[in-house]
C-alpha positions, 0 to 999 in steps of 0.5 A: 828517863831519869833514875829515882833514889830508893832507900832499899835497906837499913842496918845498925850496930850498938856497942855492948857496954851501957851507961845508965842514969844510975851509973852517972849518979856515981860520976857527976852531980845528977840523978836518974829522976832529973835526967829522965824528966829533962831528957827522957834518956835512961841509958846509952851505949858506950864504945869499947876501948878498942872500938873506933867510929869506923868499927861501929860503922862497919857492922851497921853498913855490913848489915844494910848491904846484906839486907839489900843483897849487894856486895862491895862491887855494887857500891859506887859511893860511900858517905859517912856522916860523923862528928867523931871520926877515927882521925882528926883530919885524914884519912876520912872515916869513909875511906877507912870504912870502904877499905874494910868493906872491900869497896875499892876505887870509888868515892868515899867522903865524910859529911860534917853536919852534926846531928843532921848528918844522916839527912845531909848524906841522904840528900847527897845520895839522892842528888848523885843518883838522880843526876846519873853520877851513881847507881848505889850509894852506901850512907852511914851515920856513926858516932863514938861521942863518948870520946868527946864527952866531958864526964865532969860536965853534967849538962852534956855527959848525960846526953850522948851515946855511941852507935851507928846506922846505915842505909843503901840508896839505890837507883830505880826506874820506877817512881814508886817507893822513892826518896820524894824530897830532902830539905837541908839548911844551916845558919852559922850565926848560932855556931857557939850553941853546940861546939867543940872549940879546941883542936882545929885551926882556930884553937890548935890542940895543946896542953892549955886547951886540954886543961880547959876541957876545950877538946870536949863538946860544949852546949848552950842547952836552953838556947839550943832547945828553943831554936830546935823546936821552932826550926824543926817544926817549920822545916817539917811543915815546909817539906810537907806543904811543898809536896802536898802531903798531910801529917795524917799520911805519915806512917812513921815520923822519925826525928833526931833522938836528942831529947824527949821534950823536943820530939814531943813538942814537934810532934804535937805541933804537927798534930801527930799521934803517939803511934806515928812518932818514933822514940828511941832516945830512952835507950840510946841517948843522943847518938848525933848522926847515927840516931835516925838510921838507928831508929829506922833499924829499930822499926825494921827489926820490930817488924813495923817498917814495911815496904811502901811506908811513908817516912818523915825524917827530921834533924837539928844539930850543931852548926847550926844545921837542920834537915828533913826528908820525905820518902817511901821505904823500898826495902823488903 
């Protein structure tokens, strides 16, 4: 009998420091009213000077492991989704995290899929478990995006925040409360919609790039918005249809928390109620790969995420990448 993958716990961590819309009014030409109306964001958390992405990931992962009742010896694969890793190329943030958690001698890898990263990580964990290559996988979405934000660019600096979320995915012989399906996709034709142009092999880091602010995230906002709404809606409709699930059966729709208007447009297109749609963008902003697990943790800590609840996850990010997941929560 093949094993099934279950999400048995979640955890999260946000830095103590916050950056409000009022704070941004003093830094760049914008207003609280404009930010709130256009994005729904009111505040975001910012990592301390001595906090790197792996530090945020550590706290989230530790909480998820404790809630799952597993120690480091039980984890046989660590996957970290991030676009803001501790180091430019190596070591991977997953290696740094595994070492700090005391996880030794097993695979540790980073996933680079921007805001879709957590769903890509979940897809990988499901495949490893159902193929028999792993029994217990730790997946983490963690970002210190404030390190890569140009605070003179009012189009991007208002959007992003820092944080981490994690989940333990474990093998089970029972098909109940499993990760039912994960669907991921990408299209590099739109690679310049969301991009950090400097620092890689195409444009290696040097002083001229720094002066051009090419080491920071850049975004074509209007174009991204249009493609995001269309792609996310189609992707979710597809995963529901191929599993014979109706929107009314979804307990919690947990989309990537990028923009209130995108989330509402997708929710409306699917005919979901306000009670079904999870919104955390107001207090965290866009935390890229961390946003979905952070939202799941908010649900859990509010007592709203129960064993057996059917979840629909949905994300869209730079690459362009996208993904959706249908699962029944298996945690207590």
